[in-house]
N, C-alpha and C positions, 0 to 999 in steps of 0.2 A: 601619417597616416591612423589617425584612433579605430581600436581595436570596439567592434562590435561584441555586447557580451547578449550572448544567447538565454531568453527566457528559461526556466529550466522546467520540465514538462512535469505535470502534478495530473494523480487519483488519485479516487475519499476508498477506501474499503473498512472493512470488517476487521480486526485484529485475531484468533486464529492462537494465534500460541503467544506464547514468552517465553516457554522454554528454555528458549539457547544465551547463553549471555552477550548482552548490549544489543540482539536481534531478535525481531518479530516477525512471523511470518506474519501476511494484513491477505484475505481475498479480493477481489475484483472479481461484482461480479459486471456484465454488460447486457442487451441486447441484440438481439444480428436478425436481420431477416430472411425465410429460407428461402431461398432462391430462384427454385420446384413454387412451394406448396404455402410460398410468401404469405405461410407463419410469425411470430417475434418466437423465439428459442435463445431462455439465456443459457446463457456461455460464463466459464470462471474459468480466473489465474488465479493461480496462489505468486506472490510476492514476496523477496527477504527483504526486508528496510531493520538500516541502521539505528540503533531508542541507544542513541550513549545514555542517557541519564536511568533504563533504564524503569520505566515509569509507565510504562502501556500494561494493561490487562485482556487476560482473554475478552472479547465481546465491544471491547471502544469501535466506537468507528472516530478511525485518522487520514489524513491528508497527506500525502507520502512524495515527494519530489525525486527530483532524479537528478543521481551525481557520478561524479567517477566511481574506477569501480575500486567500494571496497571489501573483495573477498571473492573464491573461485562466484561463487552468484547471488554477490550481494551489492546494485548499483543500485539503491535507495534508498533515500533515508526519512525521517521523520522531520514534515514540518510541523504538523501539531494535532494537539489531540480535539476533536468539533465533540462529542461527546460518549464519559466511561461509564459501563456498565455498572448495570443496579446487581448492588451486591449482597445478593443471597444470606438469612440473618439465624 
């Protein structure tokens, strides 16, 4: 019987911290509808992702994918950098 490989989940967010070695903190924002007032509210989640080459900077828009647990709090890895942050000269 052949094994079926699952597709990794991907999320898009903004890098808010790259101070750790080979780790970035990514802010994921989503909108949810309030159950009673039916107004859309912004909710956010911060996830730690593995950045093997330390190539991300704060402000970059990145795509991260789920992976096996890498450390206690890190179970995502960097898939690609969508846009780079504008550097202030």
